[in-house]
C-alpha positions, -999 to 999 in steps of 0.1 A, spaced: 339 -538 476 301 -525 478 286 -545 506 267 -571 496 228 -575 501 224 -598 532 256 -597 542 251 -573 576 224 -582 600 194 -556 598 197 -541 632 233 -524 619 215 -522 583 191 -496 605 224 -479 624 242 -467 591 211 -461 579 202 -435 606 240 -422 599 231 -415 562 196 -400 564 206 -361 581 234 -363 558 215 -372 525 189 -344 538 213 -317 541 229 -322 502 198 -323 488 189 -285 504 221 -277 497 214 -291 461 187 -272 457 201 -240 469 227 -241 441 204 -248 412 185 -222 422 217 -195 422 234 -209 395 221 -239 371 253 -232 349 270 -259 377 251 -287 360 273 -299 337 305 -305 365 282 -319 389 274 -344 360 305 -348 351 314 -356 389 283 -376 388 297 -399 361 334 -403 374 317 -418 403 296 -438 387 323 -451 359 353 -459 388 332 -472 413 312 -497 392 350 -512 387 354 -542 401 386 -553 406 400 -585 417 421 -580 449 453 -607 457 436 -614 487 403 -629 470 380 -601 475 373 -570 447 381 -535 451 376 -503 430 378 -468 427 358 -446 449 357 -412 422 345 -391 446 379 -364 450 366 -337 422 328 -335 434 340 -335 476 363 -300 466 339 -286 442 311 -292 458 312 -305 499 304 -337 517 264 -330 518 265 -330 480 290 -356 472 266 -377 495 236 -369 476 259 -378 441 273 -413 456 237 -422 469 221 -421 438 253 -440 418 247 -464 447 212 -465 444 214 -473 407 242 -497 405 223 -518 434 191 -519 412 207 -521 376 244 -534 382 239 -557 414 264 -540 434 258 -538 474 223 -538 477 191 -519 494 195 -532 528 234 -521 532 233 -490 512 228 -470 539 266 -488 546 279 -486 512 263 -445 515 283 -444 550 318 -458 536 315 -440 501 301 -413 499 301 -393 533 334 -407 556 360 -411 524 346 -375 514 346 -361 548 383 -370 550 391 -360 516 369 -328 524 395 -316 555 426 -326 535 413 -302 513 404 -276 535 440 -280 550 460 -272 518 439 -246 499 453 -220 511 489 -230 516 516 -232 492 511 -265 479 503 -273 440 470 -276 440 473 -304 418 494 -323 446 465 -310 467 440 -326 447 462 -357 441 457 -360 482 424 -354 485 411 -384 461 444 -405 473 427 -405 512 388 -399 499 398 -435 483 415 -453 509 392 -440 539 361 -453 524 375 -489 530 389 -482 566 355 -473 568 341 -500 552 361 -527 572 350 -510 603 316 -518 598 322 -557 585 342 -554 624 311 -545 640 291 -564 629 314 -594 629 337 -593 655 363 -616 665 358 -644 686 392 -634 700 400 -599 701 370 -587 693 364 -561 669 403 -546 668 410 -580 655 384 -585 630 392 -547 620 425 -556 610 421 -588 594 394 -569 570 415 -540 565 440 -565 556 425 -576 528 414 -547 510 448 -523 520 470 -547 498 450 -536 463 436 -502 478 466 -487 484 477 -485 450 443 -481 433 443 -450 459 475 -438 444 462 -447 408 427 -425 409 454 -402 427 471 -393 399 442 -395 375 419 -369 393 453 -346 392 450 -345 355 417 -343 353 413 -308 370 445 -299 351 421 -299 319 396 -283 338 416 -256 351 425 -253 314 388 -254 297 368 -239 328 389 -221 350 358 -195 357 334 -220 376 362 -234 399 366 -199 414 327 -190 416 328 -223 435 358 -209 455 371 -245 451 406 -223 450 415 -190 446 419 -167 410 459 -167 416 462 -198 426 440 -208 393 462 -187 372 497 -200 387 486 -237 377 475 -227 343 504 -205 335 525 -239 352 502 -258 325 508 -241 290 539 -250 271 568 -220 262 565 -203 230 599 -217 216 608 -178 209 608 -179 247 627 -209 248 658 -198 225 659 -162 247 
């Protein structure tokens, strides 16, 4: 969910903007350095942005009466890291606030923190943990994407909880209530999003493996192993 315009008290809007701004500044600096180094990364940056925009623009009704959506940040997180993902996600959220009335300008900082910072940080942690292991890279992609999606909603629940603590039980009770509203829908959504991105990554591995290697997303051996696993076995080899 995007926290809607006017929903957070002004002081909390300022707090989340203060948290988001350093990430945005670092992301802009990293993005400029990346594009000065090689503009060949532009198409992949565009693909990452398109996935974030399309998936996060989907508003799916929740069985608890709220709305939910995928986040789409997993691919960008693995390819470009947290800071550049913050910039891409921030641009998407700004456009959605201005054009689609998803979220708003005052709460943009809070939405950036949850979807474009917190989720990617969690996903990136999973990626770094599994990157140099024997875990299949498509399983890694699935887990990175699913975790980034789910953690986004954990952070959104926290943002709402600290702004509106329960009269009995305070922030923890409020957090439990908010997350319970989202979790029923978001857990299966995170699983579906993870599967979708694993399939998308399979096509990138097959069609553009060199850019993944240049970015250091996975090693050449891991990419080649994944490519071989995805190629059909010739009929002659099957018969033999």
